[in-house]
N, C-alpha and C positions, 0 to 999 in steps of 0.2 A: 474230824472236820478238815477238809482240804482247802487251803488258802491259795488263791491265784492272785499274784501281785500284778497289777495293771499300772504301768507308769511310762508309757511311750510318749505321750503328749499331754499337755496341760489342759484337761477338760474337767468341768465341774458339773455334776448332776445335782439339780436342785428340785425340790418338791414344795409347791405352795401348800400351806396347811389346809387340810380338808379337800384337796383336789388330787385326782390321779394324774399328776403331771410329771413329765420327765423330759428334761431338755439339756442340751450342751451349750455352754457359753462360747466355747471355742470349737471350731469345726475344721477339719481338713477333708478335701474331696475324696482322697484315695482311702484314707484309713482314719478312723476316729475311735480312740479308746477312752472310755469314761471311767473316772474314779468312782466306783460304785460299790455300795454295800448292799448286796442282795438280801432281802428280808427272808426270814426263816421259812415263810410259807412257800416262796418261790425257790429258795435254796435247797429244798428237799429233793429237787430233781438232781439226777447225776450227770446232767448234760452240760459239761464244760463247753463243748462245741457250740451249744445253743447260744450261750452268752457271748462267746467270741464271735459267732456269726452275726448276732444282732448288732454288735458294736462295730463290726468292720464292713458290713454289707453296704456297699455304695455310699459310704459316708454315714454320718450320724443321723441324717434326715430319716432314712428308712427305719432305723432302730427306734427313733422317737415316735414315728408314726405307729409302729406296731405296739409300742408300750402304751401310748395314749388311747389308740382306738380300742384295743382289747383289754386295757387296764391290767396287763400282765404284772406290772410293778405297782399296782394301786396301793399296796400297803407300805410303800417306802416311807420312811419317817423323816421328818424335817428336824428331828432332835439333834442338837449339836454334838451330843455324845456319839451318835452314829457316824457323824462326819469324820471323827477321828479314825474310824476304821474304814474310811472310804477308799483306801488304796487296795482293799482286798475284796475279791469276789468270793463270797462264802458259799461253798457247795457242800451240803451234807449228804453223805452216802447212806441211804437207809437200806439196811439189809432186811428183807422180809422174812418172816418166820417160815420155816420149812414145813410144808404140809405133808400129810400122809401120802398123797399122790406123788409129791416131789421125791420123797424118800423111796417110794416104790420104784420110780423111774431110775433113780440113782443106783438102786440095787440090781437092776437088770444088766445083762451083758453089755459091755461098753459099745460094741458095734451096733446095738439096737437103740442106745440112748438118744442119739441124734434124731432118729426117725420118730421116737416117742415124743421128744420135745417139739419136733416139727408139727406133729398133730396135737400139741398142747395137752398131752395126757398128764403132764405134771401140773397143769392148771385146769382142773375140771369145772370151774365155775361156768365157763362158756358152754360146756355140754349140758349142765343143769339148766341154764337159761334157754337153751335150744329145746330141751326136752319138755319143760313145764307146759307150754301151750298145747302140745300134743297130748300130754297126760291129762290136762284139764278137759280137753275135748273128748277123750275116751271116757272119762268119768261122767261127763254130762250126758253122753250117749248111752250109758248103762241102763239096764232095765230097772224100773222102780223097785226098791227093796233089795237090790243086788249090789255086790261089789263090782268094780270094773274088771274086765277080762285081764287076768294076770299075764296070759301069754302075749296079748297085745301090748300091755305095759312094758313087758320085757323086750319085745321087738322094737318098740319106739325108743326105749332107753339105749339099747345097743345101736340103733340107727342114729341116734343123736350124737353118740361118741364118734361113730365112723364119719358121718356127714360133716360134723364140726371139724374133724381132723382133715377131711378132704378140702373143706372151705378154707381152713387156715393155711394149708399147703398151697392151694391156688393163690391165695392172697400173698403169701410170702414169695412165690415165684414172680408175681407182678411187681412186688415192692422190694425186691432184694437190694437194689441200689439205694433206695430211699431208706430202708431199715438201717443201713450202714451209718447214716447220718443222725439217727435218733438214738439217744442213750438207752432208752428202755428196750429197744429192739435190736441193737447192734450185735448182740450175742446170739441171736437166733441162728439155727444151723445153716441156713442159706446165706444170710448176711455175713456170718463169720467165716464162711468157706468150708465148714465141716461137711456139707453136702453140696452137690452140684444141682443145677436145674434139671438135668437128665435124671438124677437120682429122685428128685422130687416128682418129676413127671411119672416115672414108673410107680412110685409109691402112691401117687394119686389114683392111678389106674387100679391098683390093688384095693385101695379103700373103696372106690366106687364099685368095684366088682363085688366086694363083700356087702356093700349097701344094697346092691341090686338083688342079691340073694335074699336079704331081709324083705325088700320091697315085694319080691315075688311070692311071699307068703300071704299077701293081702289079696283082696278082690280086684278085679280088672279096673273098676272105676278108680280105686285107690292107686293102682299101679300107674295109670295114665296121669292122674293128678300129681302123684309124687314125682314122676319123671319130668313133668313140666316145670318143676322148681329149679332144675339144673340151669336153665337160662339165667335166672336171677343169681344163682351161685357163681356163675362165670362172669357176670357183668358187674357185680357189686364192687370188686376191688378197683374198678375204673372210676367209680363215682366220686371218690375223694379228689380226683384230678379235675373234674368238670363241674361240680356243684358243691355248695355249702351244706347240702342235705344228704351226705352219705349215710347218716344214721337212719334216715327214712328208708333208703334202699336196703339197709341191713334189716330194718323192721319187716319190710315186705318179704325178704328172703328167710329170715330167722324164724318167723312165726307161721310158716306154711303148715306146720303140724296142727295148728288150730283148725284148719280145714280137713287135713288128712285123718285126724283121729276119729272124727264123727263118721267120715266116709268108710273107714276101716271097720266100724261096727255095723253100720246100716247099709253100706253099698252105694250111698249117694250122700249129698250134702243137704241139710235143711238150712238154707241160707238165712232164715230169720233167726237162727241160733248161732251159726258159725261165723256169720259176717260181723255181728257185734263183738264176738269173742276175738276175731282176727284184728279188728280195729283196736280193741282194748290191749291186745298183746303188742301191736305196733306202737301204741302210745307208751306202753311200758318200756319197750326198747329205746324209744326216743329219750326217756328219762335216764335209764342206766347207762346208755352209750354216750349221751352228752356229758354225763358226769365223768365217764371213763376218758373221753376225749380231752377233758381239761388237764389231764396229766401230761399230754403231749403238745399243748397249745403253743408253747414257745418254739419247739422244734418245727411244728407244722407251719407256723408263721414264717420261719426262716427259709424253709425249703419249698414253700409254696403249696403245701397241701391244704385242703379245705375241710371244715367240720362245722357242726352246729355250735361247738364251743367257741370257735372264733367268730362266727356270725352273730351269736347272741351276746358275747362279751359280758359286760356288767349286767345285762338284762337277762342272764340265764335263768335266774330263779323264777321270775314271772312266767317264762316259757315252761319251766318244769311244773309249776303249779297248774298251768293250762293242760299239759299232757296228763298230769295226775287226775285232773277233773274228767278228762276224756276217758281215761282208763276205768275209773270208778263208775262213771255213767254208763259206759258200754258193758261193763261186767254186770251192772244192775239190769240193764235191758236184756242181756243174754240170759240171766237167771229167770227173769219174768217170762221170756218167750219159751224157755224150756221147762217151766213149771217147777222151779226149785223150791225147797222148803227153807225154814228159818236158818239152819246152820250155814247155808250158802251166803245169805245176806249178812250174817254175823262175820263170816270170813271176809266179805267185801268191806265191811266197816273196819275190821282189823287191818286189812290191806291199805285202806285210806289212811289210817293212823300211822302205819309203818312208813308210807310215802311222805306223809306230813313231817314225821320226825326226821327222815332223811334230808328233805329239802330245807327245812328250817334250820338245821344244824350244819348244813353243808358249807365247807370252806373251799371256795372255788380255786384259791391260789395255793392250797395245801395238797400236794400230790398224794401224800400218805392218806389224808382224810378222804380224798376222792376215790382212792383205791379201796378203802374200807367200805365206803358207801356202795360202791359198785358190787363188791362181793356180798354185801348184806342183802342184795336183791334175791339171792337164793332162798332166803326166808319168806319172801313174798310169794314165791312159787309154791312153797310147802304149805303156807297158810291157806291159799286158795284151794289147793288140792285136797287138803284135809276137810275144808268146808264142803267141797263138792261130794266127797265120799259120804260124809255124814248126812248131807242133804239127800243124797240118793237112797240111803238106807231108810230114811224117815218118810220118803214120798209115798 
């Protein structure tokens, strides 16, 4: 545990019992440092700069406003024992477990590692979340009594890895200067200086070229539909600067496969099926990416970035319940319109249970818990995919 001693001026942080309050008794206009014991939930972020920024940004008024409005420090205790440690800002550095993908990237030649990390090959959860709606759609479009087309599943899986890599690279090109200020992202290849923007631009071109080769294996309707998603891919990184709903923009972009999968099988879209699937997938993205955004809410508040995590604040869980209801309802409608059998609805019920468990146990101020809940959504995708396959075989 790293202890940061704060003692430049005499300030006292007090918390009224039962309230998410945070205020300074003494204030200085230029700089206000608060004797503060950061709770464990918040302390699990590695961002020392975040706390420093909160406390010094235009005096303590701004810091207080951020803390009260978004309840970043709502778990601060009024216990006198905590006050004895109030000279310290406790930051716990949580080292994540190394995954198989991370070990694979580390074993690659050193000159390739920065590029592989730029496309997030060491963190495949994003590729899974991108792939699942497309795989669901292919499964739903399969002939009754048949398994989904393995060739199409393979193409969509490869395409998800490549397009997610291209999207992450474009995002990092836009956000290089911002990423330097956020603890979770400051070591990304562009933010750390391992790669230049020109390197990233050339790399993006290569990823898009490979993606185009995959797209050209599909029918013309799917090619045009797939190419049209590039506008969303390019625009999404800007959304966090102009709206508190960047997660919605991500949902519109990330779940294009829900439309594309059906088109790849049938040569056109049955909108009575794919539109509910698309809305369900967008609702799912709003759930997992809002949870994900809670990891960075302190940094985002300081540097002026927007997210649903900041907009919803303490009311995040009611919103997540609403999104979960939308997802389950639209999955049910999609199953009804496509004539699915009982395994599909059993999977939908299991998905509802999984989401309920996530939301009910979610600790919004615990970055580690938010990260675990985010990654757990890979299981949601598998549950629905298994239900779709079994349903198709029994139709």
